[in-house]
C-alpha positions in Angstrom: -33.5 43.4 33.0 -30.7 43.5 30.4 -31.0 44.4 26.8 -31.5 40.7 25.5 -30.3 41.3 22.1 -27.0 40.5 23.7 -26.6 36.4 24.0 -23.7 35.4 25.9 -22.2 32.0 24.8 -21.6 29.8 27.7 -18.7 27.6 25.7 -17.2 27.0 29.0 -16.1 23.0 30.2 -19.0 22.4 32.9 -21.7 23.7 34.7 -20.1 25.2 37.7 -17.9 27.4 35.2 -21.1 28.3 33.4 -23.2 29.2 36.9 -20.2 31.2 37.9 -20.1 33.3 35.1 -23.8 33.8 35.3 -23.5 35.0 38.7 -20.7 37.2 37.8 -22.6 38.7 34.9 -25.5 39.3 37.3 -28.6 41.3 36.0 -26.5 42.9 33.2 -27.3 39.7 30.9 -30.5 38.1 30.6 -29.9 35.5 27.6 -27.5 32.6 27.2 -26.5 30.4 24.5 -25.7 26.7 25.5 -23.8 24.6 23.0 -22.6 21.1 22.1 -19.5 21.8 23.9 -21.3 22.3 27.1 -23.8 19.6 26.4 -21.6 16.5 28.1 -20.8 18.8 31.0 -24.3 19.3 32.3 -25.6 21.5 29.7 -29.3 20.7 29.8 -29.4 20.9 33.7 -27.7 24.4 33.3 -30.2 25.5 30.7 -32.9 24.4 33.2 -31.4 26.3 36.1 -30.8 29.1 34.6 -34.4 29.4 33.0 -36.2 28.4 36.1 -34.4 29.7 38.9 -32.8 32.4 37.5 -35.2 33.6 34.8 -33.0 34.0 31.9 -33.7 33.2 28.5 -32.0 30.0 26.9 -30.7 29.5 23.5 -29.9 25.8 23.2 -27.5 25.6 20.0 -27.5 21.8 19.1 -27.6 22.0 15.3 -29.7 19.1 15.0 -29.3 17.4 11.6 -30.4 13.9 10.7 -33.5 12.0 9.2 -36.5 13.9 9.6 -38.0 11.4 12.2 -35.3 11.6 14.4 -34.9 15.4 14.3 -38.8 15.6 14.9 -38.2 13.3 18.3 -35.1 15.4 19.4 -36.9 18.8 19.1 -40.2 17.4 20.5 -38.0 16.3 23.6 -36.4 19.6 24.0 -39.7 21.5 23.9 -40.8 20.2 27.0 -38.1 22.4 28.7 -39.8 25.6 27.9 -36.6 27.1 26.4 -36.5 29.9 23.8 -34.2 29.2 21.0 -33.0 25.9 19.4 -30.8 25.6 16.3 -31.1 23.0 13.6 -29.2 22.9 10.2 -31.1 24.8 7.7 -31.9 21.9 5.1 -35.4 21.8 3.9 -36.3 18.3 5.5 -34.9 19.2 9.0 -36.4 22.6 9.4 -39.8 21.0 8.6 -39.2 18.1 10.9 -38.0 20.2 13.7 -41.2 22.8 13.2 -43.5 19.4 13.7 -41.4 18.5 16.6 -41.8 22.0 18.2 -45.5 21.5 18.2 -47.3 24.5 20.0 -44.5 25.4 22.0 -43.0 28.7 22.0 -39.6 27.6 21.4 -38.3 29.3 18.1 -36.7 27.1 15.7 -33.7 28.8 14.1 -31.9 27.5 11.1 -28.2 27.3 10.5 -27.1 28.6 7.1 -23.2 28.3 7.0 -21.2 28.4 9.9 -19.4 31.7 10.5 -16.0 29.5 11.1 -16.1 28.8 7.3 -15.1 30.4 4.1 -15.1 29.6 0.6 -12.1 27.4 0.7 -13.8 25.3 3.6 -16.8 25.0 1.5 -15.0 23.8 -1.7 -13.1 21.2 0.7 -16.6 19.9 1.8 -17.8 19.7 -1.8 -20.5 22.4 -1.5 -21.7 23.8 -4.6 -20.0 26.9 -5.9 -20.9 30.5 -5.6 -20.1 33.4 -3.2 -20.6 32.4 0.4 -23.0 35.4 1.1 -25.3 34.2 -1.8 -25.2 30.9 -0.5 -26.1 32.0 2.8 -29.0 34.1 1.6 -30.2 31.1 -0.6 -30.4 28.8 2.4 -31.9 31.5 4.5 -34.7 31.8 2.4 -35.1 27.9 2.0 -35.3 27.6 5.7 -37.6 30.5 6.5 -39.9 29.2 3.6 -40.1 25.5 5.1 -40.9 27.0 8.4 -38.0 28.1 10.7 -38.7 30.8 12.9 -35.4 32.5 12.0 -32.0 31.9 11.1 -28.2 31.8 12.3 -26.0 33.7 10.1 -22.9 35.8 9.8 -23.6 39.5 10.5 -21.9 40.1 6.9 -24.8 38.6 5.8 -27.7 40.1 7.9 -28.7 42.8 5.5 -29.1 40.4 2.6 -31.2 38.2 4.4 -33.3 40.9 6.3 -34.1 42.0 2.6 -35.8 38.8 1.7 -39.5 38.9 1.7 -39.4 35.5 3.5 -37.5 37.0 6.6 -40.3 39.8 7.3 -41.2 39.2 11.1 -38.6 36.4 11.7 -35.4 36.7 13.9 -31.7 37.0 12.6 -29.4 35.9 15.3 -25.5 36.3 14.5 -22.6 34.9 15.8 -19.2 35.9 14.5 -19.6 39.0 16.7 -16.3 40.8 17.9 -15.8 44.1 19.4 -13.3 46.3 18.0 -9.9 44.9 18.8 -10.8 41.5 20.1 -9.3 38.6 18.6 -11.0 36.8 15.8 -10.3 33.3 17.3 -11.7 30.8 14.6 -14.3 33.3 13.2 -13.8 34.3 9.8 -16.9 36.2 8.9 -17.1 38.7 11.4 -18.4 42.3 12.4 -18.9 44.7 15.6 -22.0 44.1 17.8 -23.3 47.9 16.4 -22.7 46.8 12.8 -24.6 43.5 13.1 -27.3 45.2 14.8 -27.4 47.9 12.0 -27.5 45.2 9.2 -30.6 43.9 10.5 -29.8 41.3 13.4 -32.1 40.7 16.4 -29.6 39.2 18.3 -25.6 39.0 18.8 -24.1 36.2 20.3 -20.8 36.7 22.1 -18.9 34.3 24.1 -14.9 34.4 24.3 -14.6 38.3 24.2 -16.6 38.1 27.2 -15.7 35.1 29.4 -12.0 35.4 28.7 -11.8 39.2 29.7 -10.3 40.4 32.9 -13.5 41.7 33.9 -16.5 39.7 32.1 -19.0 42.1 33.5 -17.4 45.1 32.3 -16.8 43.5 29.0 -20.7 42.7 28.8 -21.5 46.2 29.7 -19.4 47.5 27.3 -21.1 45.5 24.4 -24.4 46.5 25.7 -23.6 50.3 25.6 -22.3 49.8 22.1 -25.7 48.3 21.2 -27.6 51.2 22.5 -25.3 53.7 20.6 -26.4 55.3 17.5 -24.0 53.2 15.6 -26.2 50.1 16.0 -29.2 52.0 14.5 -30.8 50.1 11.5 -31.4 52.5 8.3 -34.7 54.1 8.5 -35.1 53.8 12.4 
């Protein structure tokens, strides 16, 4: 089975495209992310098929945010599908509700800190408090972890800061905003290479467009996997 530190984002229009990509990637990829963009195209059905029939691990990227009771109910509903990761926003009341909804399931609750497509100008436009983005990410991560999150979503640029937090011991750091050297940034603003992300303390890297837009998606995935296995991906003191 493939190195599950690589999570391939199935940010595709529908189930058929998602299944076709998974078939193309075959045994080289064992972990997939399904997000909101796929939800109305049959995302939950695809998640179940990949999990139950193909033995893949599944990260359901829903980024739930609502009043506590609604988040708890939504997470309880998702937990019945035996998926691996689920995202919610990192606000304390959301994380606590999600933790309650997950109950005794094995599904990990991952808290979103600040989206990797946002920079300080975007935060100013949204009336988010002043401060360096990395500092705010670290603060939100610590708060989310202390309120019961199993891990956090953050850009690879902040992974080392989060990994240094006492609250992060034994917790997961999952990093989108990962781009192989030379790849187009797209809408991502806080990026690093896969090896840099792992070296900074990430447990998993999420990569979408650089794989499924490649002329050979399987070769692109294998290139990232080779990078994750390289000395450049070793964390300090390991």
